[in-house]
C-alpha positions as CSV (number, residue, x, y, z in Angstrom):
1,X,5.0,20.9,-2.2
2,X,5.1,17.2,-1.1
3,X,5.1,13.9,-2.8
4,X,3.1,11.3,-0.9
5,X,4.0,7.6,-1.6
6,X,1.3,5.3,-0.3
7,X,1.8,1.5,-0.5
8,X,-1.6,-0.1,-0.1
9,X,-2.9,-3.6,-0.5
10,X,-4.5,-4.2,-3.9
11,X,-7.9,-4.8,-2.3
12,X,-7.9,-1.2,-1.0
13,X,-6.7,0.5,-4.3
14,X,-10.0,1.2,-6.1
15,X,-11.7,2.5,-3.0
16,X,-8.7,4.8,-2.2
17,X,-8.3,6.1,-5.8
18,X,-12.1,6.8,-6.0
19,X,-12.0,8.8,-2.7
20,X,-8.9,10.7,-3.9
21,X,-10.6,11.6,-7.2
22,X,-13.7,12.6,-5.4
23,X,-11.7,15.2,-3.4
24,X,-9.9,16.4,-6.6
25,X,-6.5,14.7,-5.8
26,X,-4.7,13.2,-8.7
27,X,-2.5,10.1,-8.3
28,X,-0.3,7.9,-10.3
29,X,-0.7,4.1,-9.7
30,X,2.3,1.7,-9.8
31,X,2.1,-2.0,-9.4
32,X,4.4,-3.3,-6.7
33,X,5.0,-6.5,-4.7
34,X,5.4,-6.8,-0.9
35,X,8.4,-8.5,0.5
36,X,6.9,-10.4,3.4
37,X,3.8,-12.1,1.8
38,X,5.0,-11.7,-1.8
39,X,1.5,-10.4,-2.5
40,X,0.5,-7.7,-4.9
41,X,0.4,-4.1,-3.7
42,X,-0.2,-0.8,-5.3
43,X,2.0,2.2,-4.8
44,X,0.3,5.5,-5.3
45,X,2.2,8.7,-6.0
46,X,0.3,11.8,-5.0
47,X,1.7,15.3,-5.4
48,X,0.1,17.9,-3.2
49,X,0.7,21.4,-1.7
50,X,1.9,21.4,1.9
51,X,-1.5,22.5,3.2
52,X,-3.2,19.4,1.7
53,X,-1.0,16.7,3.2
54,X,-3.2,16.1,6.2
55,X,-6.4,15.9,4.1
56,X,-4.8,13.2,1.9
57,X,-3.5,11.3,4.9
58,X,-7.0,11.3,6.3
59,X,-8.4,9.9,3.0
60,X,-5.8,7.2,3.0
61,X,-6.5,6.3,6.7
62,X,-10.2,6.1,6.0
63,X,-9.9,3.9,3.0
64,X,-7.1,1.4,3.8
65,X,-8.3,-0.9,6.5
66,X,-6.2,-3.4,8.3
67,X,-7.5,-7.0,8.5
68,X,-6.4,-10.4,9.5
69,X,-5.8,-13.1,6.9
70,X,-4.8,-16.7,7.1
71,X,-1.5,-17.4,5.2
72,X,0.1,-20.8,4.5
73,X,3.8,-20.7,5.3
74,X,6.3,-21.1,2.4
75,X,7.8,-24.6,2.3
76,X,11.4,-24.8,3.5
77,X,14.1,-24.4,0.8
78,X,16.5,-27.3,0.7
79,X,15.0,-28.8,3.8
80,X,13.2,-32.2,4.3
81,X,9.8,-31.6,2.8
82,X,8.6,-35.0,4.0
83,X,8.4,-33.9,7.6
84,X,7.2,-30.4,6.8
85,X,3.5,-29.9,7.8
86,X,2.3,-26.5,6.7
87,X,0.2,-24.7,9.3
88,X,-1.6,-21.6,8.2
89,X,-0.7,-18.5,10.3
90,X,-2.9,-15.5,10.9
91,X,-1.2,-12.2,9.8
92,X,-2.4,-8.6,9.8
93,X,-2.6,-7.3,6.2
94,X,-3.9,-4.1,4.7
95,X,-3.6,-0.6,6.0
96,X,-1.0,1.6,4.3
97,X,2.6,2.5,4.5
98,X,3.0,6.1,3.6
99,X,6.0,8.3,2.9
100,X,5.8,12.1,2.7
101,X,8.7,13.6,0.8
102,X,9.6,17.2,0.1
103,X,9.6,18.3,-3.5
104,X,12.2,20.9,-4.5
105,X,10.7,21.5,-8.0
106,X,7.9,20.2,-10.2
107,X,7.7,20.2,-13.9
108,X,4.9,19.0,-16.2
109,X,5.7,18.8,-19.9
């Protein structure tokens, strides 16, 4: 048995959870925050048998697209804000960061 932890952008969450449910995979949704953009993410915990890992990874890959987004830089802390001219930067967001962990035992009470 494996535990799949998938960190996805909030915009992809509903599409992904609908696709997982359609294929009879259950997940637990946790709200999380990314470190780089400080934006909302969702972490899904999905427990599956070993033979189903590739199928779940395919569903995640198909439903979590990468895209580019313009982001205004964070103002400098303690610096001279008078000379600071924020220039938006284009960054790649979306997709998924996925961890597949072995599960020694599983209990449901």
